[in-house]
Steps between C-alpha positions, in 0.01 A plus 500: 500500500630845408562733793340843495846660481559321168179650368611862541759668273590864563535678164581848624498727807466875456551747787203740510594679822788491746412773746356402837485132397566308179223444243569271204294381205564134422416323175497123536381183334276278710417139414132431567366171638405389149865535391460817290718805563360844562696827503403727789618826653471607864636775716661410831580743779809406701561672832655204679375264766378619838426397854222587745448433870199503734617624842279367780495511881322203656474650846346828385314331207620778269673529166704773335384630161585808296293736288656649194430663167515277190486677161356205298217467751435875476494487123258205502262601778567861604587388854871420509546410867546132591533329840783247473749280681865611488658403171770585252722383216781255566765700313712186477480415870379189679119535546509445880773758555341750262155475658645577843659818360177598329302442821729738694506765226122499460368428847789584735501152651826301498429132461759229480300178456255451215311194383456453126148381427484489117590662168257648250501646152314829544390578144644231272323624187725803475741531795803280567491552880494204737422598859644320805250524788593484868350538847688623808415575859582845636516645848469862614874510579577416134396851398814695397350794315172645373548325165329653200733379225786672319445855377756455220280219364191721516352306791273676749328222694263520794567219749196332654483266797150347502322197646525202269126439510433858395739467205342170396154656506628798299629250242162326489326837449733574207686777681832314477550419133874435469556139386809418708332639811182302437703178453695553822189589704330186374811296576507635858131414546521153345806412705357652820789738550253756630137489625236659278328685786512881481 
């Protein structure tokens, strides 16, 4: 049986944009299930892989989230603010190490132990990003700064400490719409990391 990789032949790759991230147009031949070949073209946006972490405190039954402006959300819906877990690009680093740095930059909490729970392709129809998802416990004494992200990267995040149950209900009401955050909240509920009571 022919593997899927043998059924794809890249013909050309043209750079369309190399500004904030890299956008390329690919032309490729794809062998269909009936054995015929079809020439296709697709654009793929490459901004690298990322990592995200849900910070939770079992004793207080709280989690740390951020609120930040997202231009694509603004363009699509007119409301560009999303509530999210801490996350960022790997920039060539190990996902566990990178997510600890991102957590401190964005939330102000310094964590040293994270648990990887899964990996996910976030928008595989057009974006090359694979996201590494983690959970980590935090304590009040882990807070090193006010967080908020890096100004030189255009970040201006509001840091939120909220009861897990309240966040889960906000997700169910459609108030939390970020995919990585939804996945990690559901993971926490399914694995009983936190109670669902408000």
